[in-house]
N, C-alpha and C positions, 0 to 999 in steps of 0.2 A: 395620549402615547403611553406605551408600554414602557416599563423599567423593569428588567428581570431580576435586578438587585434585591428587589422586594421578596423574592421567592424563598430568601433564607429566613424571613421572619416566619414562615410557616412552620419550618422543622424545629426552630427556636422555640416557639410558642408550644409545640408538641413535647418537647423535652422539658419546658417549664411545668406544664401541667401534668407530667409524669412526676417529676420531682416533688411537686406540691401534694400530689396523691400519694404519697409514700406515707401513708398514715399508720404508721407503726402502733400509736396510741388506740386505734380503733378497734383492736381485739382484747384491751384490758380497761376500757373506760370506766365500765362500772366498779370493778376491784380498784381501780384508781381511785374513784369517788368516795367509795365506801370502806375500803380498808385504809388507803394511805391519807386521804384527806378527812374522814370520818364524818361525812354528811350523807342523810338519808335521800330516799328517792324525792320528797317533796322539796327538797333544797336543789337536788339535781335538775329537776324539772323547772323550777323557778329559773336557775340559771340559764337554762336553754331558751324561755321566755324573753328574759332580759338579753341573751344574744341577739334574738329574733328582733327586739325592740329597737336596739342599737344598730343593726344592721340596715332597718328602714329609715331611722332617724338620720344616719350618717350619709345616706345616698346622696342627698344635696350638697352638703359641704365637701365631701370627698369629690363630686362630681366636678367642683372646679379646679381641682389638681389636674383632670384630664384636660377640661376646658383650656387652661392658662399654661400647664407645663407639658402638655400631651400625655398620650396613653402609654408611651415607654416609661415615662416618671411615674405614673400611676401603679403600673404592673410592678416596676421595680420596687416602689415602697410598699406595696402589698407585701410582698416577699420579706422584707426588712421588717416591717411591722409583725408578721407571722412570727418571725424568729423572738421578739420581743415578748410576745404573747406567751409561747412556750415557755420560756424563762421565767416569767412572772408565774404563770402556772405552777411551776414546780418548786418555787421559791418557799411557799410555806402552807402548810394544811390548814389554811384558814378561809373559811366562807366568802368574806370580802376581798380576799387576795384574789381568790377563783375569780369572782365579780368582776375584778380589774382585768384579770386574764381575757374573760369573755368579752368584755368591751373592746380591747385590742383585737381579738379574734374577728370581732364585728367590723372593727375598722379595717381590717386587711381583707375581709370579704367584700366589704362596700368599694374599697379602692378597685378591687379585680373586676367588681361586677360591671357587665359591660365595656369594659376598657379592653378585655382579652379579645372578646368576639368582634368588637370594632375594629381593633388593630387587624385582626386575621381578614375580615371582609375586605377592609381598604387596602391591604397588603395584596390580596387577590386581584382587587380591581386595579391597582396600579401595574400589577404585571400581566394582566391581560387574562387571567383564570377566574375570573368571578363565578363562570359557569359552573366551576368545579366545587362551588361552596358546599352543595349539600355532601357530597362525598368528604371534603374536609373536615365539616363539622362532626359527621358521624365517627371519624376516626379521631377526633379530637376528644371526644367523649369516651371513646373506648380505650383510648390511651390511659384516660385517668381511672377509668374502672379497673385496668390492668395494674396500676400502680397500687390500688387497694388491695387486691389479690396478693400481689406479691408481697406487700409489707406487713399485712397483718399477721401471718403466722411469724414471722420474724419477731414483730413486736411483742406476741403472747408468749415467745421464748425468750426476749429480753424481760418482760415483765415478772418471770419466775425469778430473777436476781434482785429487781428493784423496780417497784410499779412506777417510779419516774423516768428509768429510762428509755422507754418508748417515745414518750414525749419529747426527752432530750435528743434522742437521735434523730427525730424530726426536723431538728434545726439544720443538720448537713446538708440534707438536700435542699432544703428551703433556701439555705446560702448558695449552694450552687445554682438553683432557680434565679435568685437575684444577680448573680454574675453573668448568668445569660441574657437574662432581661436588659443589662447595661448595653448589651451587642446589638439590640433590636434597632431597625431603622424606623424611622418615625414617618408613616404615609402623609404625604401632602395634604390629605384632606382630614387628617386626624382631629384639627382643633374644631370642634363644633360646640353649639351653646347646648350643653348637656345637664347643667346645673338645677335646671327647672323640671328634668324629664318626669320626676315623680309627683310634681304637682298636675302634671299634664296626664299623667297616667290615672290619677285618682279622679280628675274631672273628666276626661274622654272617655276613659275605660268603664266606669260605673255607668256612665250616661249610656253608653252604648248597650251594655247589659240590661238596663232598664227596660229598654224597648224590643229586647231580643228573646223570645220564650225558649228556643231551642238552644240557644247558645247558654243561657241562663241555666238550664237542666244539667246540662255537659258540665258546666264549670261546676256548680254547687255538689254535682256528684263527684268530681275529680277532689273536690277539696275535702269533702268528707270523708270518702274512702281513703284518700291519701293522708289524711291526718291519722285514722286508724291504724294505716299500715305502718305509718313513721314510727309508730312505739315498738317495734319489733327491733329495731336498730338499739332501744334502751333497754329492753326487755331479756333478749336472747342469753345474753351472758348469766343473768341470774337463772334463767330456765336451765342453762347448761350446768350451772352450779348445783342448783336443786336435784339434778339429775345424776349427781356426782362427778361430774367430768372436771379435771384439773384446769387451771389457768391456761397450761401450756397449749391446749388444744382449741382455746376460745378462737384465736387468729385463723386456725385452719376452718372453723365454722363460719366465720365471716367470709372468709375468701370462697367458701363453697356456695355461701347463698348469694354473692355477686355474680359467680359463674351462672347460677340458674337465672339469675335477673337478666344477664347478658343473653343466655339462651331465648328467654321468653321476649326479649327486645327485637331479636331477629327471626321470630318465627309466629307474629302475630297473624299473616296470612293463614299460616297451617291451623294455628289454634282457633281462630274464628270456623274454620272449616271443620275442624274435629268436634267443636260445640254445636255445629249446625246452622249457627247465623251470627251476624254480629251482636244482635240484642244478647243472645244466649251467652256469649262470651262476657260482654260486660255484666251481665248478672252472676255468671259462674266465678268470674275473678274477682267478686265481691263475696259471694257466697262461701266460696272455698277457704278463703283467708279467715272470714269469721268461723267456719266450722272448726277450722285448726286452732284457733284462738281459744275456742271452748275445750277443744282436746288438750291443750297444753295445760288448760287450768285444771284440767281432772286427772292429770296423770304426770308423772317424772320417770316414765319408761323411756329409756333414752331413743330407740328406734322411732317414736312416736313424736318427742321432742324435737328431732331432728328433722324430720318428716314437717312438723309445724312451722320450723323456722324457713325450711326451704320453700315451702308453698306461701306462705305470709310475703316472705321477703322477695321471692319470684316473681309472684305474681300482684301482690298488693302493691310493690313499689314501682313496678314498670307500667302498671296499666295509665298512669297519667299520660305517657308518652303517646300512647293510642289516642286518648281522649283528645291531646292537643292536636293530634293530626285532624280529627274530624271537625274539632273548634275550627281550625282554619279554612274550611270550607264555607264556613259563614261569614268571616272576618275580611272585609275589604282591605288590599294592599295598605291603601293609605293609614288604615287604623291597626294594622296587624301589631305593631310594635308596643303599643299602648293596651290593647285590649290583652296580650298574652301576658305584658307584665303585670296587669290589675288581675289576672286570674292567679298568676303565682302570689300576688300578694294576698289574695284570699284564702289560699291554702295555708300562707304562713299565718295569717291571722288567727285562723281556726286553730292551727297547732299551738300558737302562743297562748291562746285562751285557754285550751284544755291542758296543757303542760301542767299547771300546779295542782288541779284537780285531780287528774289522771295519778300524778307523783303522791298525794294524799292518800289516794285508794291503794296504790302500791305499798305503802307504809303500813297501812291497816290490813291489808290482807291481799298478797300478790296473787294467788291463784284465784281470788274473787274478781281481780282487776282483769285478768286475762279472759275470764269468762265473760266479764261485763262488755269488754271491747269487743269480744266475738258476736256476742247477743246483738250489739249494735249494730255491726256490719251485717249479720244476717237478716235483720229487721229492714235495714236500708235495702238489701237486695231484693227482697219480697215486695216492698212498696215502692221500687224504682219507676219512676215517669220517662225512663228512658225507651225510646221507640225505634223500631228497624230503620224507619224513614228518616229518622234523625241522623243516622251513621252514614253520611254520604263519603263515597272516595275508596 
């Protein structure tokens, strides 16, 4: 039976994701770490691996919050813990304080993980709008990216006064998100047994991969190239600094490459046609970011640095969405959630393992690190096992 009162959950969740993605700190992360906290790239990357470890470790215990108290409670608590994490982060320029901050960030991420999507889907189901879920998901993600685009330039401006201000400013929209979360209506079917979901993911997802060659090739390709492209998020600000760009403009660069990413996400069909085939685009979206990493390692000429950031950020960070689309063709509905979650975990494990190593390389020689990442991507693109027949749909 339809209950139209649940329709309000959709726009409220859209507002929550907009506020949560007002990442004012996104455009000044590296200056914050290096100039305010006085830590190096190795320590920055260790912090990110620490964060990823706790996101994984906290999935089961935080799942019990949604199980026993509901998804509304889990989403609200995620917003509150986010505020606490930001306040801890700016409290002291101490590596161990930052580790505590990352732990709280991970707790917030784990509390939100799955709870937001589940609440939206169940709300659509209760209101009789489940068929609109595809467009709702697309809009939900786009609103988050709009939040990043709006906030990054503002954050870099705030950072010119005090590098802690962007993180402190984020607590305001996080508080607004928490207040809105308190007004959400809990769907009737919200309480499901989710606390064991990652045990199931590990068991069923890995087992399914083992016996499916095409899926395994696509998943490993997505994880490897996604891992390499991920480092542009942490390196673009140093690239800009080396090119003589003031902090004030870091946020604008961040917003610009998010715009490029959105354009790529909405034009996959056109890009595949431009490259001549689906396989050619898969190879091109690996080789081009690789080439631009090498270019960025060889020059500080600003136009080439900006082009590198746009190509790596736009193509490299968006291709996983397309690969997920092709992977879905091989996954039965009954296994879709666990297999896709396992695929996401594979990428996160790859990044967590690579973080300290790449961080140490960056501390030793930043330009050489960019070249190394580029050559790794180029080698992968030239040796890819992905075939046109695998890219169905």
